[in-house]
C-alpha positions in Angstrom: 41.4 -49.7 30.2 38.6 -51.5 28.4 37.2 -49.8 25.2 33.8 -49.2 26.7 35.2 -47.3 29.7 37.6 -45.3 27.5 34.7 -44.3 25.1 32.5 -43.2 28.1 35.4 -41.1 29.5 36.1 -39.5 26.2 32.4 -38.8 25.7 32.1 -37.2 29.2 35.2 -35.0 28.5 33.6 -33.9 25.2 30.4 -32.8 26.8 32.2 -31.1 29.6 34.3 -29.1 27.0 31.2 -28.3 25.0 29.4 -26.9 28.1 32.4 -24.8 29.0 32.5 -23.4 25.4 29.0 -22.1 25.5 28.7 -18.4 26.2 25.8 -18.0 28.6 24.2 -14.7 29.3 21.4 -13.4 31.5 19.3 -10.3 31.6 19.0 -8.5 34.9 16.4 -5.7 35.3 15.3 -3.7 38.2 14.4 -0.3 39.7 16.4 2.3 41.7 14.7 5.2 43.4 16.1 8.4 44.9 14.4 9.4 48.1 12.4 12.6 47.8 12.9 12.8 44.0 10.6 12.3 41.0 13.4 11.9 38.4 15.3 8.8 39.1 17.5 8.9 36.0 21.3 8.7 35.9 21.9 6.2 38.8 24.8 4.1 37.8 24.4 0.3 38.5 27.8 -1.3 38.4 28.1 -5.0 38.1 31.7 -5.9 39.1 33.0 -9.3 38.0 34.0 -11.7 40.8 34.1 -15.0 38.9 36.3 -15.7 35.8 33.2 -16.0 33.6 31.7 -12.7 34.6 32.4 -9.4 32.7 32.2 -6.1 34.6 29.3 -4.0 33.2 27.7 -0.7 34.1 24.3 0.6 33.1 22.3 3.7 34.0 18.7 4.1 35.1 16.0 6.0 33.1 13.7 8.7 34.4 11.5 6.2 36.2 14.5 4.4 37.8 14.4 1.3 35.5 17.5 -0.4 34.3 18.3 -3.5 32.2 21.7 -5.1 32.0 22.8 -8.0 29.7 25.4 -9.9 31.7 27.7 -12.9 31.1 26.8 -15.7 33.5 28.9 -15.4 36.6 29.2 -14.0 40.1 29.1 -10.2 40.6 29.1 -7.5 43.2 26.5 -4.8 42.6 27.0 -1.1 43.5 24.6 1.8 43.0 25.8 5.4 42.8 24.7 8.8 41.7 26.8 12.0 41.5 25.5 14.8 43.7 
């Protein structure tokens, strides 16, 4: 290989490694409502990791049904549940 090509390949590999090393996070917020209720607190929102970069996380809603979750970048399935 010539030196220019080798340098460009090494540079590309360096940047690819640097991008993989970054921990990326996102904030997801939303609302969940219980039909016929005024108190929407305690609904569990479960983000189950599907991709290797994702991290399973659960959060609960407040009185008004609002939730906020800080998640690692990735692919998730989302499940809502409430006891009772």
